[in-house]
N, C-alpha and C positions, 0 to 999 in steps of 0.2 A: 190735784195737789201732789207734788212730787214726793215720793217716799224717800226718806233719808236713810238709805241702806249703807252698810259698811262695805268698803271696797278694799282691794288689795293694798298692801302697803307697809312699808317701813318708812321711817321718817327721812325727810330730806337730809342728806349728808349722814344718814344713819345716826343721828344724835339722840338716840332713845335713852331715857333715863330710868324708865320703869316699865313694867308690863302688867297686863291684867286689866280688870274692869275699873270703873271709877271715872270714866269719861262721861260726856254728856249723853243723855238718854238716846236710844235709837228707836226708830219707828218700825224696825224689823219685827216680824211676827215672832212671838216667843215660842212657838211650836217648833219641835225638832223634826227635820225632814227624815223620811225613812231611808234606810241604808240600801241603796240599789246597786252599789258597786261591789265587785268582788275584791278580795284583799289585794292591796297594791304589791307589786313585785319590784324589788330593788335589784337593778342590774349594774354591774361595774363596767359594762361596755357602752360606748356612746353610739347610739343608733339614730343618726340624724333623720328628722322628719318622720319618726315612728310614734304614733299615738294610739293608745288603747281606749276605746270609747266605753267599754264595759267595766274596766278596772284601771286604776292609775298606775302606770309604770314609772317608777322613780329611778332614774339612772343618774346618780350623783346627788344624793340627798342634801348635803350642806354646802353652802357657798362660803368661801373664806377669802378675804382680801388681805394681802400681806405686804408689809413694808419692812425695811431694815433687813435684819438677818432672815434669810429664807426667801426673800422676794427676788425672783429671777427674771429671765426674759419672758416676753409674752408668749402664751401658748395659742392665742387666737388673735389674728390681725384683721384689719378691715378688708384686706384682699382675700383672706381665706374663709371668712365667715359669710355664708350665704343665707343662713336662716336667722331667726330672731333671738338667738342666744345672747345672754349678757346680763349685766346688772343694770336695771332701769330705775330711775328715780324721778318723781314728779308729784302730781296731785290729781284729784278727781274734781268733777264739777259740783260736788256737794261739800267741798272744803276739807277734804282729808288728804294728809300727806301720804305718799305711797312709795314703797320700794318693791320691785319685782326681781326675783332671781330666777332666770330662765336658762336652763342648761341645754347643751347641744343635743341631748336626747329628746328634748321637748318637755321634760318634767319641769314644773315651776312651783315655787312658793311665793306668796305675796303677803307682806305685812302692811297693815293700815293703822293710821292714828285715829283718835276721836275727831269728830267734826270740829274744825276751827282751832285745833291744837296739834302740835307735833312733839309733845312732851312725853307721850307714852304710846304703847301699842294696844289697840282696841280689838284686834283679831287677826286671823291669818287665813288665806285662801291657798289651797293646794289643788293640783290637777296636772293633766297632760295637755300639750298643745301641738299643733301641726303648723309649720310655717315654711313658706317658699315663695320666691318671686314677689316679695314685698307684702304678702298677705299672711295673716295668722288667725287660727281658730282654736277654740278649746270647748269641748262638749261635755266634760265631766268634772268641772270645778266644784269644790266644796268650801264654803265660807264658815269657819269656826269663829263665832262671834263671842268674844269674852265679855262684852258689855251686857248681853242678854242671855248668855249661855245657850244660844241657839245654833243649830247646824242647818245651813241653807245651801241648796244646790244652785248652780249657776252655769251659764254658757257665755262665751264671748267671741267676738270677731273684731279684727282690726287690721291696721296696716303698719309697716315699719320700713325704715331704711337701716340696713345693717350697720351696727356700731354707731348709730346716730340718734334716731328718734323712733318712738313707738306710740301709736294711738289706738285705743280700743273702746268698744262699747260693750258693757257687761249687762247681762239680762238675768235677773233672779227668777227662776222658773216657777216658784211658788208664790210670787208677789205680783199682783196686777200692776202694770206700768212700772215695775221695778227695774229701771234701766239707769245705768251710770256711765258717764264718759270718763276715760282715763287718758292723760297726756303725760308722757315721760321722755326723758333723754338718757342716753347711754352713759354709764360711768366706766371710764377706762380702767379702773382698778380690777375689773373682771379679767383683764388680759394678763395680769401678773401670774407667776407660777407658784402654786401652793406647795407646801412641804410639811412633813410631820415635825421637823425641827422648829418651824416657825409657830405652829399651833400648839405644841406641847406646853403644859404648864397647868397651874391651878386657877380656876375662875370662880369668883364669888358673885352671886346674883340671885335671881328668882326664876322659877319655872311656873308655867301656867297651863292649865288644861280646863276643858269644860267640866269634867267630873270632879276636879280637885281644887279649882280656883288657883290662886297665886300663893306660892310658898318660897321661903328663903332656901336657896339651893347652892351647894358647892359641887363643882365639876372638875375632875382631874383628868388630863390627857397625858399619857405617858409616851416615852420616846418611840416605842415600837407601834404606837397607835391604839393601845388599849385605853379604855376610859373607865372611870368609876365615879359615882355620884351619890350624894346624900342630901335629904331634905329634912326640914325641922319637924315634919310629921312622922318621922321614923322610917320613911321609905329610903332604901338604898338600891342602886342599880349598877350594872356593869355593861360593857359594850366595846365597840371598836370605831375608830375613825380612820379614813384613808382619803388621799387626794383623788378627785375625780379625774377621768381620762382626759378631759379638756375643759379649760376654764378654771378660774381661781375659786375653787370650791372643794368641799369635802363631803364624802359619804359618811353617814352616821347611823349606827345600829345600837339600840339599847334593849337590854333584857331587864325587866322589872323584878325586884326581889319580893319575897313573900309578904313584906310589910307595906307594900305599895297599894294604895287604894285603887289604882288603875287595874291591877291584877285581881284584887279581891272582889271588885265589882263585876267581874266576869267579862270585862271589856277586852282585855288583851294581856298577853305575857311579854310582848315585845313591841318595839316601835322603831321605824326606820325613816330616814330623811336626810337632810343636809344642813350645812352651817356656813356662816360668813363671819370673818374677823375684820373689824374696822381697823385699818392701818393707822388711823389718826390717834386712836386711844386704846388699842388692844381690847376692844369690846367684842365679845363673841355672841353671835346670834345663831341659834340652832332650832330647826323645826323638824320634828319627827312625827310620823303618822302611825297610829297603832294598827295592829294586824286585823282588828275588827272594823277598821275604816270608819269609826264613829267618834274619834277624838285625836287631838294632837298634843304633843308636849312641846311647848315653846320655852326655850331657855335664853336668857340674856344675862351676861355676866362680864365683869372686868377681870383682866388677867392680873394676878397678884405678883 
């Protein structure tokens, strides 16, 4: 019997309306995988086809798509992109909508919906990949499942045509026969040019983590790239946002305040990753991974 595991993903067209648990039940094991990865390193330089199999190297944490003010010429064209970088959207063979943001450095995050629905985000996968000559692999993926509050390691292999299509097979290493097929196409909005002028502003939404569940959250990004945030549980945090070296995405760094459960649980004092801004509705998606490599902070919010 095929195990219904959660796969990478954000929803088709990134039309996510909420985040966190509440989707249909998953047959994933409820146990949390042990942390075998060293802390992830965030680099601001793009190192094409570099992957770290012992720890995830995040070069360009947040992916942001821009339209209108701030959207400029493409920073990556079909002629210049040889690896699998891009914003990929599609579905899995177990009925989940998926969006994959894969940066030129090989770092990726993947958001996935509940099975049979694209109205919310059920979890996020992060890791490093190595891609060239139409082949892609990832050996250190981690699935942070908001439906079951489980952390699951995975690997995947696949094939791609640059700026066109990407197919992959994901294997959950702790689940017998835990294999899922992924089929996606490239979203050209990845080729837009990011800017702080476009992403700055106040975003109202929710943030979700394994440790803290889902909380109403306000995030403010300032003109020079500083950010501040607050949640209804009393947590406040600060940080920075900057455009990635290549591709329509942003690096994100967060420092948790003393009232944040993530900090007080002994998990982490900071979190690093990347974000994407939907040009159709100015909805921001941010995924940051904590320094203990055992939880993420996923934020989704609308620009006010």
